[in-house]
N, C-alpha and C positions, 0 to 999 in steps of 0.2 A: 659901388664898393668904395674904393680908394685909389687915389692917385699919388704917385710919389715921384719927386725928380731926384735923382742921384747924381752926384758928381764924384769923381775918383781922381786924385792927384797923387803923382809920385814927387817926393821931396828931391831937390837939386836935379830934377830931369824934366825935359818937357814932355809930359804925358797927362793929357786931360781927357777924359772921355764923360760924356752926359747921356744919361739914360731917363726916359720917362717911363715909369712901370704903372700900369693900371691893373688892379686885381679885379677880376670878374666874379669869383666865387670865394667864400669862404672855406678854408680848410683847416682843421685842428690838427697839428702835427702828430698828436697823440692816436688820431684816427687813421692815419696812413699806415699801411700795411704792408711791410718789405716792399718797397717801390722798386720799379724797374723803369728806365728811361730809354725811349726810342728817340734817335735823332736822324733828321732827314734834311740835309742842305740842297739847295738848288745847285746842279753841277752839270755835268755833260748830259745832254738831252733832258734834263730835269728828271732823271729815274728816281733819285731817292726822295726828292720832293714829292712827287706823284705817287711813289710807293707809301710814304707816309701819310699822305693825304688821304689815300685810299683805306688805310687801316684806321685812321681817326674817324672817318665816315662810317665805316662797317661797323664800329664798336660804337658810335654815338658818343665820342668824347666830348667833355665840356671845355669850353676856353677857361683857363685858370689865370694865365697873366698875358697882357699884351705889352711887350718892350719895345719902345722906340728908341733908335740910337740917332743921336743929331750929329755926330762927327764922322762917321765913316758908313759905308764906302760912299763916294760921291756919286751916287744915281738914285733913281727913284723907280717906282712901277705906276703904271696906271691900269686900273681895273675898273670896268663899268662907269667909266667917264670920272673917276675920283683919283688924284695924284697922291700916292703914299710914300712917306719918306721910309728908309730902311726899317724894319721891324722884324722882331721874332715873335712867336706866339708858343705858349705852353699850354698845351691840353691835359685833362686829368679824366681818369676813367677807374671808379671804385670797382676791385673786382674781390672774389673769394680768397684767392691766394696771395696773389702779388698785385698791389694797385700799380696802375700804369700812368706815367707821365709821357706825353710825346711833345717834342721840340722840333719846330720848323721855322724857317725863316724866307723872306724873300729876297736874300742875298746870300752869298757864300762868304764866311768870314775869313 
């Protein structure tokens, strides 16, 4: 789809954040129906992250955005032999009443 690099700056302060956003599916804002967002960050025993991943898998939500953070936190993960920088993923599921967005990450902000 598309990939975009976004830089945020605050004037007169040392505040820089760099994001790399990759859009995986096209969504027309007019087609989104009263959306609800579920968020699950990894925390103690990864309970929220595992719960949100289970919901995502159960409803077969599609990956909408992959967001990579280049400036924080100073850690990475290794899955299946692949080193990943801190990132968040936003999933989407079209529903009859309320469309659903699911946000999760491999770090806690």
